[in-house]
KOLVOFI-81365 format. One record per atom (N, C-alpha, C): residue in three letters; chain; atom name; x, y, z. Coordinates in nm, 3 decimals, padded with zeros to 5 digits, always signed. Last residue first. Example, Ala and Ser with C-alpha at 12.3 -4.5 7.8 and 13.67 -1.06 7.14 Angstrom:
// residues 2
SITE  res  chain  atom        X        Y        Z
SITE  SER      A     N  +01.285  -00.225  +00.708
SITE  SER      A    CA  +01.367  -00.106  +00.714
SITE  SER      A     C  +01.290  +00.003  +00.787
SITE  ALA      A     N  +01.319  -00.569  +00.780
SITE  ALA      A    CA  +01.230  -00.450  +00.780
SITE  ALA      A     C  +01.320  -00.330  +00.780
END
This chain:
// residues 167
SITE  res  chain  atom        X        Y        Z
SITE  HIS      A     N  +06.230  +06.908  +02.457
SITE  HIS      A    CA  +06.241  +07.053  +02.435
SITE  HIS      A     C  +06.361  +07.084  +02.351
SITE  LYS      A     N  +05.994  +06.644  +02.436
SITE  LYS      A    CA  +06.133  +06.689  +02.420
SITE  LYS      A     C  +06.135  +06.838  +02.394
SITE  ILE      A     N  +05.788  +06.452  +02.630
SITE  ILE      A    CA  +05.796  +06.578  +02.557
SITE  ILE      A     C  +05.943  +06.622  +02.555
SITE  GLU      A     N  +05.691  +06.220  +02.758
SITE  GLU      A    CA  +05.804  +06.214  +02.663
SITE  GLU      A     C  +05.808  +06.334  +02.571
SITE  LEU      A     N  +05.523  +06.223  +02.962
SITE  LEU      A    CA  +05.461  +06.239  +02.829
SITE  LEU      A     C  +05.564  +06.228  +02.716
SITE  LEU      A     N  +05.707  +06.208  +03.167
SITE  LEU      A    CA  +05.614  +06.097  +03.147
SITE  LEU      A     C  +05.546  +06.101  +03.011
SITE  ARG      A     N  +05.830  +06.456  +03.131
SITE  ARG      A    CA  +05.912  +06.335  +03.124
SITE  ARG      A     C  +05.821  +06.214  +03.097
SITE  GLU      A     N  +05.614  +06.624  +03.179
SITE  GLU      A    CA  +05.675  +06.621  +03.046
SITE  GLU      A     C  +05.762  +06.498  +03.027
SITE  ILE      A     N  +05.577  +06.578  +03.453
SITE  ILE      A    CA  +05.470  +06.546  +03.358
SITE  ILE      A     C  +05.530  +06.530  +03.218
SITE  LYS      A     N  +05.819  +06.680  +03.552
SITE  LYS      A    CA  +05.787  +06.538  +03.571
SITE  LYS      A     C  +05.676  +06.493  +03.476
SITE  LYS      A     N  +05.796  +06.950  +03.476
SITE  LYS      A    CA  +05.910  +06.870  +03.431
SITE  LYS      A     C  +05.880  +06.721  +03.441
SITE  LYS      A     N  +05.567  +07.032  +03.619
SITE  LYS      A    CA  +05.567  +07.030  +03.472
SITE  LYS      A     C  +05.679  +06.943  +03.416
SITE  ILE      A     N  +05.660  +07.014  +03.886
SITE  ILE      A    CA  +05.550  +06.929  +03.839
SITE  ILE      A     C  +05.552  +06.919  +03.687
SITE  LYS      A     N  +05.872  +07.207  +03.877
SITE  LYS      A    CA  +05.893  +07.071  +03.928
SITE  LYS      A     C  +05.786  +06.975  +03.875
SITE  ALA      A     N  +05.757  +07.444  +03.799
SITE  ALA      A    CA  +05.851  +07.379  +03.708
SITE  ALA      A     C  +05.871  +07.233  +03.748
SITE  SER      A     N  +05.405  +07.462  +03.879
SITE  SER      A    CA  +05.547  +07.473  +03.914
SITE  SER      A     C  +05.633  +07.399  +03.814
SITE  THR      A     N  +05.135  +07.448  +03.853
SITE  THR      A    CA  +05.211  +07.496  +03.737
SITE  THR      A     C  +05.359  +07.514  +03.767
SITE  PRO      A     N  +05.046  +07.368  +04.107
SITE  PRO      A    CA  +05.030  +07.279  +03.991
SITE  PRO      A     C  +05.115  +07.319  +03.871
SITE  LYS      A     N  +05.277  +07.440  +04.371
SITE  LYS      A    CA  +05.174  +07.485  +04.277
SITE  LYS      A     C  +05.167  +07.391  +04.157
SITE  THR      A     N  +05.313  +07.300  +04.674
SITE  THR      A    CA  +05.370  +07.293  +04.540
SITE  THR      A     C  +05.260  +07.328  +04.440
SITE  PHE      A     N  +05.163  +07.289  +04.906
SITE  PHE      A    CA  +05.226  +07.418  +04.873
SITE  PHE      A     C  +05.298  +07.416  +04.737
SITE  PRO      A     N  +05.076  +07.018  +04.922
SITE  PRO      A    CA  +04.984  +07.124  +04.883
SITE  PRO      A     C  +05.051  +07.255  +04.841
SITE  TYR      A     N  +05.332  +06.801  +04.777
SITE  TYR      A    CA  +05.260  +06.860  +04.889
SITE  TYR      A     C  +05.175  +06.978  +04.842
SITE  PHE      A     N  +05.316  +06.539  +04.546
SITE  PHE      A    CA  +05.356  +06.677  +04.573
SITE  PHE      A     C  +05.269  +06.732  +04.685
SITE  PHE      A     N  +05.449  +06.229  +04.427
SITE  PHE      A    CA  +05.347  +06.307  +04.496
SITE  PHE      A     C  +05.405  +06.444  +04.525
SITE  ASP      A     N  +05.484  +05.975  +04.170
SITE  ASP      A    CA  +05.534  +06.079  +04.258
SITE  ASP      A     C  +05.417  +06.145  +04.330
SITE  CYS      A     N  +05.367  +05.756  +04.048
SITE  CYS      A    CA  +05.508  +05.789  +04.020
SITE  CYS      A     C  +05.566  +05.883  +04.123
SITE  VAL      A     N  +05.143  +05.492  +04.042
SITE  VAL      A    CA  +05.183  +05.612  +04.115
SITE  VAL      A     C  +05.332  +05.635  +04.090
SITE  GLU      A     N  +05.025  +05.371  +03.728
SITE  GLU      A    CA  +05.108  +05.354  +03.847
SITE  GLU      A     C  +05.143  +05.488  +03.910
SITE  GLY      A     N  +04.899  +05.371  +03.485
SITE  GLY      A    CA  +04.817  +05.379  +03.604
SITE  GLY      A     C  +04.892  +05.362  +03.734
SITE  GLU      A     N  +05.054  +05.390  +03.267
SITE  GLU      A    CA  +05.017  +05.254  +03.306
SITE  GLU      A     C  +04.933  +05.253  +03.434
SITE  LYS      A     N  +05.118  +05.655  +03.251
SITE  LYS      A    CA  +05.024  +05.603  +03.152
SITE  LYS      A     C  +04.980  +05.459  +03.180
SITE  ASN      A     N  +05.141  +05.755  +03.606
SITE  ASN      A    CA  +05.189  +05.739  +03.468
SITE  ASN      A     C  +05.083  +05.674  +03.378
SITE  VAL      A     N  +05.044  +06.010  +03.827
SITE  VAL      A    CA  +05.024  +05.871  +03.785
SITE  VAL      A     C  +05.065  +05.859  +03.638
SITE  LEU      A     N  +05.100  +06.203  +04.109
SITE  LEU      A    CA  +05.125  +06.190  +03.966
SITE  LEU      A     C  +05.122  +06.042  +03.931
SITE  TYR      A     N  +04.901  +06.363  +04.345
SITE  TYR      A    CA  +04.967  +06.238  +04.308
SITE  TYR      A     C  +04.982  +06.237  +04.156
SITE  LYS      A     N  +04.888  +06.631  +04.579
SITE  LYS      A    CA  +04.883  +06.585  +04.440
SITE  LYS      A     C  +04.960  +06.454  +04.422
SITE  HIS      A     N  +04.681  +06.808  +04.797
SITE  HIS      A    CA  +04.791  +06.713  +04.787
SITE  HIS      A     C  +04.778  +06.648  +04.649
SITE  PHE      A     N  +04.469  +06.980  +04.846
SITE  PHE      A    CA  +04.555  +07.004  +04.729
SITE  PHE      A     C  +04.686  +06.926  +04.734
SITE  ASN      A     N  +04.448  +06.984  +05.204
SITE  ASN      A    CA  +04.388  +06.995  +05.072
SITE  ASN      A     C  +04.496  +07.023  +04.967
SITE  TRP      A     N  +04.678  +06.773  +05.392
SITE  TRP      A    CA  +04.592  +06.891  +05.374
SITE  TRP      A     C  +04.531  +06.885  +05.235
SITE  ARG      A     N  +04.809  +06.543  +05.390
SITE  ARG      A    CA  +04.806  +06.612  +05.519
SITE  ARG      A     C  +04.719  +06.736  +05.513
SITE  PRO      A     N  +04.769  +06.228  +05.235
SITE  PRO      A    CA  +04.747  +06.373  +05.230
SITE  PRO      A     C  +04.738  +06.432  +05.370
SITE  VAL      A     N  +05.034  +05.999  +05.291
SITE  VAL      A    CA  +04.893  +06.029  +05.312
SITE  VAL      A     C  +04.875  +06.181  +05.302
SITE  CYS      A     N  +05.266  +05.832  +05.122
SITE  CYS      A    CA  +05.238  +05.968  +05.167
SITE  CYS      A     C  +05.087  +05.993  +05.171
SITE  ASN      A     N  +05.461  +05.654  +04.967
SITE  ASN      A    CA  +05.404  +05.635  +05.099
SITE  ASN      A     C  +05.378  +05.773  +05.158
SITE  ALA      A     N  +05.486  +05.506  +04.644
SITE  ALA      A    CA  +05.479  +05.626  +04.730
SITE  ALA      A     C  +05.412  +05.592  +04.863
SITE  ARG      A     N  +05.515  +05.238  +04.528
SITE  ARG      A    CA  +05.599  +05.353  +04.492
SITE  ARG      A     C  +05.602  +05.464  +04.597
SITE  GLU      A     N  +05.330  +05.032  +04.570
SITE  GLU      A    CA  +05.470  +04.996  +04.546
SITE  GLU      A     C  +05.562  +05.114  +04.514
SITE  ASN      A     N  +05.068  +05.050  +04.652
SITE  ASN      A    CA  +05.103  +05.105  +04.520
SITE  ASN      A     C  +05.248  +05.080  +04.478
SITE  LEU      A     N  +05.064  +04.910  +04.901
SITE  LEU      A    CA  +04.962  +04.885  +04.799
SITE  LEU      A     C  +05.007  +04.930  +04.660
SITE  LYS      A     N  +05.277  +04.998  +05.046
SITE  LYS      A    CA  +05.252  +04.854  +05.045
SITE  LYS      A     C  +05.152  +04.817  +04.936
SITE  LYS      A     N  +05.248  +05.274  +05.028
SITE  LYS      A    CA  +05.350  +05.208  +04.945
SITE  LYS      A     C  +05.332  +05.057  +04.941
SITE  ASP      A     N  +04.959  +05.452  +05.021
SITE  ASP      A    CA  +05.025  +05.343  +05.092
SITE  ASP      A     C  +05.119  +05.265  +05.000
SITE  SER      A     N  +04.811  +05.642  +04.880
SITE  SER      A    CA  +04.892  +05.687  +04.993
SITE  SER      A     C  +04.972  +05.578  +05.065
SITE  LEU      A     N  +04.662  +05.516  +04.681
SITE  LEU      A    CA  +04.757  +05.622  +04.645
SITE  LEU      A     C  +04.855  +05.653  +04.757
SITE  PHE      A     N  +04.496  +05.339  +04.836
SITE  PHE      A    CA  +04.598  +05.289  +04.743
SITE  PHE      A     C  +04.705  +05.395  +04.714
SITE  GLN      A     N  +04.334  +05.517  +04.967
SITE  GLN      A    CA  +04.409  +05.421  +05.046
SITE  GLN      A     C  +04.525  +05.368  +04.963
SITE  TYR      A     N  +04.222  +05.641  +04.745
SITE  TYR      A    CA  +04.318  +05.716  +04.826
SITE  TYR      A     C  +04.395  +05.626  +04.923
SITE  LEU      A     N  +04.059  +05.430  +04.653
SITE  LEU      A    CA  +04.159  +05.491  +04.564
SITE  LEU      A     C  +04.265  +05.563  +04.646
SITE  PRO      A     N  +03.887  +05.384  +04.877
SITE  PRO      A    CA  +03.989  +05.285  +04.839
SITE  PRO      A     C  +04.097  +05.340  +04.744
SITE  HIS      A     N  +03.851  +05.672  +05.086
SITE  HIS      A    CA  +03.810  +05.601  +04.964
SITE  HIS      A     C  +03.922  +05.502  +04.926
SITE  ALA      A     N  +03.882  +05.637  +05.440
SITE  ALA      A    CA  +03.930  +05.692  +05.312
SITE  ALA      A     C  +03.880  +05.606  +05.197
SITE  TYR      A     N  +03.822  +05.562  +05.692
SITE  TYR      A    CA  +03.710  +05.567  +05.598
SITE  TYR      A     C  +03.752  +05.627  +05.463
SITE  PRO      A     N  +04.055  +05.580  +05.843
SITE  PRO      A    CA  +03.996  +05.447  +05.820
SITE  PRO      A     C  +03.883  +05.447  +05.717
SITE  GLY      A     N  +04.252  +05.839  +05.672
SITE  GLY      A    CA  +04.186  +05.775  +05.784
SITE  GLY      A     C  +04.120  +05.644  +05.745
SITE  ARG      A     N  +04.172  +06.036  +05.378
SITE  ARG      A    CA  +04.263  +05.981  +05.480
SITE  ARG      A     C  +04.182  +05.918  +05.593
SITE  VAL      A     N  +03.980  +06.124  +05.209
SITE  VAL      A    CA  +04.110  +06.094  +05.150
SITE  VAL      A     C  +04.212  +06.043  +05.252
SITE  ARG      A     N  +03.638  +06.091  +05.123
SITE  ARG      A    CA  +03.739  +06.101  +05.228
SITE  ARG      A     C  +03.871  +06.056  +05.169
SITE  ILE      A     N  +03.480  +06.288  +04.863
SITE  ILE      A    CA  +03.521  +06.163  +04.927
SITE  ILE      A     C  +03.610  +06.194  +05.047
SITE  LYS      A     N  +03.250  +06.425  +04.632
SITE  LYS      A    CA  +03.328  +06.442  +04.755
SITE  LYS      A     C  +03.355  +06.307  +04.820
SITE  ASN      A     N  +03.274  +06.322  +04.290
SITE  ASN      A    CA  +03.199  +06.349  +04.412
SITE  ASN      A     C  +03.293  +06.353  +04.532
SITE  PHE      A     N  +03.508  +06.487  +04.063
SITE  PHE      A    CA  +03.436  +06.373  +04.117
SITE  PHE      A     C  +03.362  +06.412  +04.244
SITE  LEU      A     N  +03.596  +06.626  +03.761
SITE  LEU      A    CA  +03.561  +06.654  +03.900
SITE  LEU      A     C  +03.472  +06.540  +03.949
SITE  TYR      A     N  +03.827  +06.684  +03.510
SITE  TYR      A    CA  +03.738  +06.587  +03.571
SITE  TYR      A     C  +03.721  +06.615  +03.720
SITE  TYR      A     N  +03.831  +07.032  +03.406
SITE  TYR      A    CA  +03.890  +06.900  +03.424
SITE  TYR      A     C  +03.789  +06.809  +03.494
SITE  ASN      A     N  +03.761  +07.290  +03.385
SITE  ASN      A    CA  +03.702  +07.201  +03.286
SITE  ASN      A     C  +03.767  +07.062  +03.293
SITE  THR      A     N  +03.710  +07.598  +03.562
SITE  THR      A    CA  +03.763  +07.461  +03.552
SITE  THR      A     C  +03.687  +07.378  +03.449
SITE  GLY      A     N  +03.685  +07.870  +03.627
SITE  GLY      A    CA  +03.682  +07.826  +03.488
SITE  GLY      A     C  +03.732  +07.684  +03.465
SITE  TYR      A     N  +03.658  +07.965  +03.884
SITE  TYR      A    CA  +03.793  +07.930  +03.837
SITE  TYR      A     C  +03.797  +07.876  +03.694
SITE  ASN      A     N  +03.390  +08.030  +03.939
SITE  ASN      A    CA  +03.498  +08.109  +03.999
SITE  ASN      A     C  +03.636  +08.084  +03.940
SITE  VAL      A     N  +03.236  +07.850  +03.779
SITE  VAL      A    CA  +03.206  +07.993  +03.782
SITE  VAL      A     C  +03.326  +08.075  +03.831
SITE  THR      A     N  +03.355  +07.597  +03.831
SITE  THR      A    CA  +03.346  +07.650  +03.696
SITE  THR      A     C  +03.322  +07.801  +03.694
SITE  CYS      A     N  +03.347  +07.569  +04.115
SITE  CYS      A    CA  +03.472  +07.554  +04.040
SITE  CYS      A     C  +03.465  +07.618  +03.902
SITE  PHE      A     N  +03.072  +07.610  +04.177
SITE  PHE      A    CA  +03.177  +07.692  +04.239
SITE  PHE      A     C  +03.305  +07.689  +04.154
SITE  GLU      A     N  +02.953  +07.399  +04.028
SITE  GLU      A    CA  +02.922  +07.540  +04.000
SITE  GLU      A     C  +03.030  +07.633  +04.055
SITE  LEU      A     N  +03.064  +07.176  +04.160
SITE  LEU      A    CA  +03.087  +07.197  +04.017
SITE  LEU      A     C  +03.063  +07.344  +03.980
SITE  ILE      A     N  +02.953  +07.214  +04.414
SITE  ILE      A    CA  +03.099  +07.214  +04.397
SITE  ILE      A     C  +03.132  +07.243  +04.251
SITE  LYS      A     N  +02.684  +07.189  +04.351
SITE  LYS      A    CA  +02.731  +07.316  +04.410
SITE  LYS      A     C  +02.883  +07.326  +04.398
SITE  GLU      A     N  +02.656  +06.924  +04.270
SITE  GLU      A    CA  +02.647  +07.030  +04.169
SITE  GLU      A     C  +02.695  +07.165  +04.222
SITE  GLY      A     N  +02.813  +06.797  +04.557
SITE  GLY      A    CA  +02.765  +06.774  +04.421
SITE  GLY      A     C  +02.772  +06.891  +04.327
SITE  ASP      A     N  +02.845  +07.039  +04.822
SITE  ASP      A    CA  +02.823  +06.904  +04.773
SITE  ASP      A     C  +02.784  +06.907  +04.627
SITE  LEU      A     N  +03.052  +07.240  +05.047
SITE  LEU      A    CA  +02.960  +07.219  +04.936
SITE  LEU      A     C  +02.948  +07.072  +04.900
SITE  PRO      A     N  +03.252  +07.266  +05.233
SITE  PRO      A    CA  +03.115  +07.259  +05.283
SITE  PRO      A     C  +03.013  +07.228  +05.173
SITE  GLU      A     N  +03.550  +07.199  +05.275
SITE  GLU      A    CA  +03.464  +07.172  +05.160
SITE  GLU      A     C  +03.321  +07.152  +05.208
SITE  GLN      A     N  +03.680  +07.239  +05.513
SITE  GLN      A    CA  +03.697  +07.340  +05.408
SITE  GLN      A     C  +03.627  +07.307  +05.276
SITE  GLY      A     N  +03.708  +07.120  +05.762
SITE  GLY      A    CA  +03.574  +07.146  +05.710
SITE  GLY      A     C  +03.575  +07.243  +05.595
SITE  GLY      A     N  +03.978  +07.061  +05.814
SITE  GLY      A    CA  +03.920  +07.185  +05.863
SITE  GLY      A     C  +03.782  +07.218  +05.811
SITE  PHE      A     N  +03.982  +06.820  +05.589
SITE  PHE      A    CA  +04.075  +06.914  +05.651
SITE  PHE      A     C  +04.005  +07.045  +05.687
SITE  ASP      A     N  +03.796  +06.663  +05.456
SITE  ASP      A    CA  +03.876  +06.603  +05.563
SITE  ASP      A     C  +03.959  +06.704  +05.643
SITE  ASN      A     N  +03.632  +06.697  +05.246
SITE  ASN      A    CA  +03.605  +06.783  +05.361
SITE  ASN      A     C  +03.688  +06.736  +05.482
SITE  SER      A     N  +03.721  +06.707  +04.903
SITE  SER      A    CA  +03.723  +06.639  +05.032
SITE  SER      A     C  +03.702  +06.740  +05.144
SITE  PRO      A     N  +03.707  +06.643  +04.552
SITE  PRO      A    CA  +03.678  +06.729  +04.668
SITE  PRO      A     C  +03.673  +06.646  +04.795
SITE  PHE      A     N  +03.929  +06.546  +04.333
SITE  PHE      A    CA  +03.842  +06.480  +04.430
SITE  PHE      A     C  +03.820  +06.572  +04.549
SITE  ALA      A     N  +04.011  +06.572  +03.994
SITE  ALA      A    CA  +03.993  +06.641  +04.121
SITE  ALA      A     C  +03.889  +06.571  +04.208
SITE  LEU      A     N  +04.246  +06.497  +03.764
SITE  LEU      A    CA  +04.131  +06.438  +03.831
SITE  LEU      A     C  +04.121  +06.501  +03.970
SITE  VAL      A     N  +04.366  +06.600  +03.454
SITE  VAL      A    CA  +04.361  +06.632  +03.597
SITE  VAL      A     C  +04.233  +06.569  +03.652
SITE  GLU      A     N  +04.552  +06.435  +03.195
SITE  GLU      A    CA  +04.426  +06.476  +03.258
SITE  GLU      A     C  +04.448  +06.510  +03.405
SITE  PHE      A     N  +04.710  +06.379  +02.882
SITE  PHE      A    CA  +04.719  +06.425  +03.020
SITE  PHE      A     C  +04.582  +06.468  +03.070
SITE  GLU      A     N  +04.838  +06.336  +02.615
SITE  GLU      A    CA  +04.760  +06.238  +02.690
SITE  GLU      A     C  +04.773  +06.268  +02.839
SITE  GLN      A     N  +04.805  +06.663  +02.463
SITE  GLN      A    CA  +04.881  +06.545  +02.505
SITE  GLN      A     C  +04.787  +06.448  +02.576
SITE  ASP      A     N  +04.673  +06.893  +02.431
SITE  ASP      A    CA  +04.694  +06.814  +02.310
SITE  ASP      A     C  +04.777  +06.689  +02.337
SITE  ALA      A     N  +04.678  +07.002  +02.686
SITE  ALA      A    CA  +04.550  +06.959  +02.630
SITE  ALA      A     C  +04.566  +06.872  +02.506
SITE  TYR      A     N  +04.873  +07.102  +02.851
SITE  TYR      A    CA  +04.895  +06.970  +02.793
SITE  TYR      A     C  +04.769  +06.914  +02.728
SITE  LEU      A     N  +04.764  +07.348  +02.922
SITE  LEU      A    CA  +04.901  +07.343  +02.872
SITE  LEU      A     C  +04.929  +07.211  +02.799
SITE  LEU      A     N  +04.519  +07.279  +03.036
SITE  LEU      A    CA  +04.522  +07.344  +02.905
SITE  LEU      A     C  +04.661  +07.337  +02.841
SITE  ARG      A     N  +04.608  +07.174  +03.280
SITE  ARG      A    CA  +04.531  +07.090  +03.187
SITE  ARG      A     C  +04.537  +07.148  +03.046
SITE  LEU      A     N  +04.722  +07.406  +03.388
SITE  LEU      A    CA  +04.806  +07.290  +03.361
SITE  LEU      A     C  +04.737  +07.197  +03.261
SITE  ASP      A     N  +04.494  +07.562  +03.421
SITE  ASP      A    CA  +04.604  +07.610  +03.335
SITE  ASP      A     C  +04.694  +07.493  +03.295
SITE  GLU      A     N  +04.359  +07.402  +03.607
SITE  GLU      A    CA  +04.302  +07.420  +03.473
SITE  GLU      A     C  +04.409  +07.470  +03.376
SITE  LEU      A     N  +04.531  +07.434  +03.821
SITE  LEU      A    CA  +04.509  +07.298  +03.770
SITE  LEU      A     C  +04.449  +07.306  +03.629
SITE  GLU      A     N  +04.500  +07.706  +03.861
SITE  GLU      A    CA  +04.629  +07.656  +03.813
SITE  GLU      A     C  +04.618  +07.513  +03.761
SITE  LYS      A     N  +04.238  +07.709  +03.959
SITE  LYS      A    CA  +04.268  +07.775  +03.832
SITE  LYS      A     C  +04.400  +07.724  +03.775
SITE  LEU      A     N  +04.282  +07.574  +04.199
SITE  LEU      A    CA  +04.183  +07.521  +04.105
SITE  LEU      A     C  +04.209  +07.580  +03.967
SITE  GLN      A     N  +04.448  +07.727  +04.353
SITE  GLN      A    CA  +04.512  +07.624  +04.271
SITE  GLN      A     C  +04.412  +07.558  +04.176
SITE  PRO      A     N  +04.284  +07.880  +04.515
SITE  PRO      A    CA  +04.322  +07.936  +04.383
SITE  PRO      A     C  +04.397  +07.836  +04.294
SITE  THR      A     N  +04.280  +07.714  +04.753
SITE  THR      A    CA  +04.173  +07.704  +04.654
SITE  THR      A     C  +04.208  +07.769  +04.520
SITE  PHE      A     N  +04.454  +07.734  +04.964
SITE  PHE      A    CA  +04.509  +07.681  +04.839
SITE  PHE      A     C  +04.405  +07.673  +04.726
SITE  THR      A     N  +04.297  +07.810  +05.174
SITE  THR      A    CA  +04.391  +07.911  +05.122
SITE  THR      A     C  +04.454  +07.865  +04.991
SITE  CYS      A     N  +03.963  +07.692  +05.106
SITE  CYS      A    CA  +04.099  +07.670  +05.156
SITE  CYS      A     C  +04.189  +07.781  +05.103
SITE  ALA      A     N  +03.705  +07.614  +05.016
SITE  ALA      A    CA  +03.722  +07.719  +05.116
SITE  ALA      A     C  +03.858  +07.708  +05.185
SITE  SER      A     N  +03.685  +07.399  +04.842
SITE  SER      A    CA  +03.643  +07.531  +04.793
SITE  SER      A     C  +03.670  +07.645  +04.891
SITE  ALA      A     N  +03.933  +07.153  +04.774
SITE  ALA      A    CA  +03.835  +07.212  +04.866
SITE  ALA      A     C  +03.807  +07.354  +04.821
SITE  THR      A     N  +04.072  +06.836  +04.653
SITE  THR      A    CA  +04.044  +06.980  +04.648
SITE  THR      A     C  +03.945  +07.022  +04.756
SITE  ASN      A     N  +04.325  +06.618  +04.578
SITE  ASN      A    CA  +04.211  +06.638  +04.667
SITE  ASN      A     C  +04.191  +06.789  +04.683
SITE  VAL      A     N  +04.422  +06.507  +04.255
SITE  VAL      A    CA  +04.430  +06.610  +04.358
SITE  VAL      A     C  +04.306  +06.608  +04.446
SITE  ILE      A     N  +04.626  +06.359  +04.019
SITE  ILE      A    CA  +04.510  +06.336  +04.104
SITE  ILE      A     C  +04.524  +06.425  +04.228
SITE  LEU      A     N  +04.719  +06.376  +03.702
SITE  LEU      A    CA  +04.749  +06.443  +03.828
SITE  LEU      A     C  +04.620  +06.434  +03.909
SITE  LEU      A     N  +04.820  +06.126  +03.467
SITE  LEU      A    CA  +04.717  +06.188  +03.551
SITE  LEU      A     C  +04.779  +06.262  +03.669
SITE  VAL      A     N  +04.863  +06.028  +03.136
SITE  VAL      A    CA  +04.931  +06.073  +03.257
SITE  VAL      A     C  +04.826  +06.150  +03.337
SITE  LYS      A     N  +04.695  +05.750  +02.981
SITE  LYS      A    CA  +04.709  +05.894  +03.008
SITE  LYS      A     C  +04.790  +05.917  +03.135
SITE  GLY      A     N  +04.646  +05.484  +02.957
SITE  GLY      A    CA  +04.726  +05.547  +02.852
SITE  GLY      A     C  +04.744  +05.697  +02.870
SITE  LYS      A     N  +04.324  +05.491  +03.100
SITE  LYS      A    CA  +04.440  +05.410  +03.063
SITE  LYS      A     C  +04.513  +05.479  +02.947
SITE  PHE      A     N  +04.093  +05.603  +03.186
SITE  PHE      A    CA  +04.208  +05.692  +03.174
SITE  PHE      A     C  +04.337  +05.618  +03.136
SITE  VAL      A     N  +03.916  +05.403  +03.225
SITE  VAL      A    CA  +03.887  +05.495  +03.113
SITE  VAL      A     C  +04.004  +05.591  +03.090
SITE  GLU      A     N  +03.985  +05.286  +03.460
SITE  GLU      A    CA  +04.047  +05.231  +03.340
SITE  GLU      A     C  +04.018  +05.318  +03.217
SITE  LEU      A     N  +03.831  +05.373  +03.665
SITE  LEU      A    CA  +03.945  +05.457  +03.626
SITE  LEU      A     C  +04.020  +05.403  +03.506
SITE  ASN      A     N  +03.488  +05.345  +03.601
SITE  ASN      A    CA  +03.611  +05.277  +03.637
SITE  ASN      A     C  +03.726  +05.362  +03.586
SITE  ILE      A     N  +03.217  +05.537  +03.741
SITE  ILE      A    CA  +03.304  +05.499  +03.630
SITE  ILE      A     C  +03.426  +05.425  +03.685
SITE  GLU      A     N  +02.889  +05.626  +03.828
SITE  GLU      A    CA  +03.008  +05.550  +03.864
SITE  GLU      A     C  +03.086  +05.513  +03.737
SITE  ARG      A     N  +02.751  +05.948  +03.850
SITE  ARG      A    CA  +02.768  +05.828  +03.766
SITE  ARG      A     C  +02.898  +05.757  +03.805
SITE  GLY      A     N  +02.717  +06.192  +03.974
SITE  GLY      A    CA  +02.666  +06.073  +04.042
SITE  GLY      A     C  +02.676  +05.944  +03.961
SITE  ALA      A     N  +02.833  +06.415  +03.878
SITE  ALA      A    CA  +02.693  +06.395  +03.837
SITE  ALA      A     C  +02.634  +06.268  +03.896
SITE  ILE      A     N  +03.089  +06.382  +03.956
SITE  ILE      A    CA  +03.013  +06.484  +04.028
SITE  ILE      A     C  +02.863  +06.473  +03.994
SITE  THR      A     N  +03.140  +06.024  +03.950
SITE  THR      A    CA  +03.152  +06.158  +03.894
SITE  THR      A     C  +03.067  +06.255  +03.977
SITE  GLU      A     N  +03.296  +05.796  +04.159
SITE  GLU      A    CA  +03.168  +05.854  +04.121
SITE  GLU      A     C  +03.189  +05.996  +04.071
SITE  VAL      A     N  +03.504  +05.516  +04.070
SITE  VAL      A    CA  +03.481  +05.644  +04.137
SITE  VAL      A     C  +03.350  +05.701  +04.085
SITE  ASN      A     N  +03.672  +05.209  +04.107
SITE  ASN      A    CA  +03.558  +05.283  +04.054
SITE  ASN      A     C  +03.542  +05.409  +04.137
SITE  PHE      A     N  +03.995  +05.065  +04.044
SITE  PHE      A    CA  +03.901  +05.142  +04.125
SITE  PHE      A     C  +03.788  +05.206  +04.044
SITE  GLN      A     N  +04.193  +04.948  +03.901
SITE  GLN      A    CA  +04.107  +04.857  +03.978
SITE  GLN      A     C  +03.994  +04.930  +04.052
SITE  TYR      A     N  +04.363  +05.134  +03.796
SITE  TYR      A    CA  +04.252  +05.088  +03.712
SITE  TYR      A     C  +04.159  +04.989  +03.782
SITE  ILE      A     N  +04.588  +05.211  +03.930
SITE  ILE      A    CA  +04.461  +05.270  +03.974
SITE  ILE      A     C  +04.340  +05.216  +03.899
SITE  ASN      A     N  +04.810  +04.931  +03.999
SITE  ASN      A    CA  +04.768  +05.052  +03.928
SITE  ASN      A     C  +04.628  +05.093  +03.973
SITE  LYS      A     N  +04.889  +04.690  +04.099
SITE  LYS      A    CA  +04.965  +04.807  +04.141
SITE  LYS      A     C  +04.928  +04.931  +04.062
SITE  GLY      A     N  +04.671  +04.441  +04.243
SITE  GLY      A    CA  +04.728  +04.515  +04.132
SITE  GLY      A     C  +04.798  +04.640  +04.182
SITE  THR      A     N  +04.390  +04.453  +04.468
SITE  THR      A    CA  +04.499  +04.383  +04.401
SITE  THR      A     C  +04.549  +04.467  +04.285
SITE  MET      A     N  +04.225  +04.475  +04.764
SITE  MET      A    CA  +04.282  +04.552  +04.655
SITE  MET      A     C  +04.399  +04.476  +04.596
END
């Protein structure tokens, strides 16, 4: 892995199509590991609320389902998509289920969680709904623990700073 941004990684969409994260160049991103059977699962709706709040800005939510924590993502592929859209009205980017920690973690998550690789943050997800904030250059800027709600003032303030929104 070379470079200090996320654009070096390919990921697989929920439909099974491989894309390079460079398609998000110039956008602020909130990257989240999700699960459908977790006490934090209602954050799926809050992630959509956050996406809608900044829909006219260069902002996107990228959700990566993971079964790494307590087997709380028993679904796969289209079943995850159906669960998220039917129950929470989600319309953000949803990717195929991956591992987010340990020796088999997806290379993107190895990068996001290791300061030696990303040069900014050193925090491996400890549970579902761990969030990484990425700037328009694809660099990791910050991270938020699962109990920090997506629509919290803390997260919105940092997003707005990156989007250069003046109040």
